[in-house]
N, C-alpha and C positions, 0 to 999 in steps of 0.2 A: 811341414818340417819345423817351422817356427813354433807352432802350437805344441808339438811334441817336446821340443827343447824347453819351452816354458813350463810344461807340466813336470818335466824331469827335475826342474829346479824348484818345484813346489809353488809355482806361480800359476794363476788362472790362464787358460788359453785365451787367445784373442776371440772377441765376440764376433758373431757372423756379420757379414756385410749385408746391409739392406739396400733396397733399390736406389740407384742414383737418380739425380734430377733429370727431368726431360726438358727443362728450359734453362737458359743461361742464368736467369734470375736466382735460381736455387742450386746451380750446378755444383755437385759434390760437397755441399756445405756440411753434410753429415759424414765426412770422409773417414775411412778406416784408420788413418793415422791418428785421428783424435781418439777413436775407440781404444786403440792399443795404448796410447799415452795414459788415458784415464784408468784403464785396468791396471797397468803397471804402477802408476802413482798411488792408486787407492788400495792396492793389495796390502800396504802396511798401515792402513787406517786404524787408529786407536781411539780410545775414550779417555785419554789421560787428562784432558782439560777439566778443570773444576766446574761443576754445574753452576749456572747462574742465569740471570735474565728473567724477563717477564714470561707470563704463561698465557696460553690460549685456553686450555682446559685444565682444571686442577687434577693432579694425578689421581687416577682411580683404576679399578680393575677392568673397565671396559674400554677406555681410551687407549689408542696406540701411541706408545711413548717413542718419539723420534730419536731420543738419545741426547748426548751432550757433546761438546767439543766439535771437532771437524766431522766426526761420524754423524752427529746430529744434523749438521748443516747438509751433509750429503744425503741423508734420509729426507730432510726437508725438501731438497731439490728433487729427489726421487718421487716423493709424494706428488709434487706439482707436475712432473713429467708423466706420471701415471694418469693423472686427471686429463691432461691435454691429449695424451695418446688415446684414451678411451673416447674422448669427444670426437676427435677427427676420424677415428675408426668408425664411429656411428654415422658421421657425416657422409663418408664414402659408401658405407653399406646401404644407406637410405638417402640418396641425393635429393636435395630440395628441388621443388618444382621450377622448371625453366633453367636449370644449371647448364652452362655452356660447356663444350668440350674443353676449352682452355681453362675455365674455372675448375672443372673436375680434375684435370691433369695437375694443376698446381696445388690444389688442396690435397691431392693424393701425395704429392711430394712432401707437403708439410706433415701429413700423417706419418709418412715413412721416417721423417726426421725425428718426430716426437717418439715414435716407437723405438727408434735407434737410441735416443737419449735415455729412455726408460730402461732399456736393456743394458746400456753402459753402466748406469748406476747400480742396477741389480747385480750385475756381475762383479763390479768393483767392490761393493759392500759385502758380498758373500753372505756369511751367516749373520752379519749384523744388519742386513737389509730388513726393513719393515715388511709386513705381509702385503699381499695384493689388496688394494683398497676397493671398496664397493661404492660406486658412483650413484648419484641421484640427479638425473637430467629431466625430471618431470616438468620443470619450468621452461624447457626448450621445445619449440615446435620444429622438428627436423625437416618437415616438408616445406617450411617457409624460409625463403632466402634472407629476409630481414632478421628473423629470429636467430638463424644459424650464424650469419656474419656478425651480428651484434654480439653474440656470445663469443665467437672466435676473437673478435676485437678485445673483449673484456679479458679473455684468457691470455692472449698474447701480451697485452699491456701489463697484466698481473705478473706474468712470468718475467718480463724485462725488469719491472720494478723490484721483483723478489731477488733476482740475481744481483742487481745494483745495490740493494739494501743489505745483502748478506756478505758482500765482498770483504768489508772491514772486519767481519767476524771470523774469517778463515785464517787459521794459523799457518798452514802449509803453503809455501809459495807455489808448489806444484798444483795444488787444488785451486788456488786463486787464478793461475794461468788458464786452467781448464774451464773454470767458471766463466772467464772472459771469452773463451772460444764459444761456449754455449750461448751466452747472452747475445753475442753478435749475430748468431743464427736466429735466435728468437726475435731480435729486432728486425731482421729481414722479413720474417713472417708477419710481424705487426705492421710493417710498412705496406706490405702487399695487401693485407686484409683491409687496411684503411683506404687504399686506393680502389679496392673493389666496391666499397661502400660509397665513397666520395672521391672521384678522380682528382689527383693533385693534393690530397690531404695526408700523404705518407709521412710527413714530418711534423704533424700537428700536436704530437704528445711530448714536446720538449719545452723546457723553461726558457726564461728570457736570456739565459747564458748559452742556449743551444745544447743543454744537457738533458739526458733522459731522466724521467722521474724515478725515484727510489722509494722503497717502502720497507718497514721493519717486518720481521717474520710474524710477529703477533698480529699485525694488521693484515698481512697476506693470508695467513691461515684462517682468520675470521671470514674472509671472502671465499676462500677455497672451500671451507666447511659447508657452505650453503649448497654446494654441488656434490657433497659426499654423504653417504649413509654412515660410513666408518667415521668414528670420532678420533681426532688427532690430539695428542698431548704434546705441546711444544714448551712445557714448563722448564725443561732442562737445557734448552738451546742457549748458547752464549748471547750476550747483548752488549 
């Protein structure tokens, strides 16, 4: 009923619910209320902000332009969520040697969250969403626990630092609130992965003030690009 009413008003219908967590650690952190809020807030997304800021790749005919203003930031987040979703999908499709049932269950929950985040951004951006990205995971040995968890740690830390670093670039208060909800989930993922690698190390990626690390889009995209065949152009993102 809600979806039909939204479509009648010219708004996108609510995105489908993905599987809920099977452990209290991740219980419902990808909740449907967040999805609805993101879709409704981002349905009015515009490119009115003037382009500015540093670039990852000079504009050309082959690179995928993320865009400018809040639309650019949402596409920036969408690109990172695509990367994480693809990684965890592969992790679950080809579990590493010796994976326990508990590890597989919680890594499956993380996969579901990342897929949900990816779909939230895709639906919210609509026709302004960038295309599906092609990944390059040739440097990852998916049969080896150390390789998989080390990469997962790198991706989660990258995601948290990306949202932290992009917060001040967002013009819309609604988008900023939603970014805060996403980064809190990503931080839970990061803490869990760290504890899988070294028990008790869940909070080891904070500074002397007890704050998470932040990174500028240009730095984040350079790192993300090493796992992508698709080329990204972040030259029009705000800074």
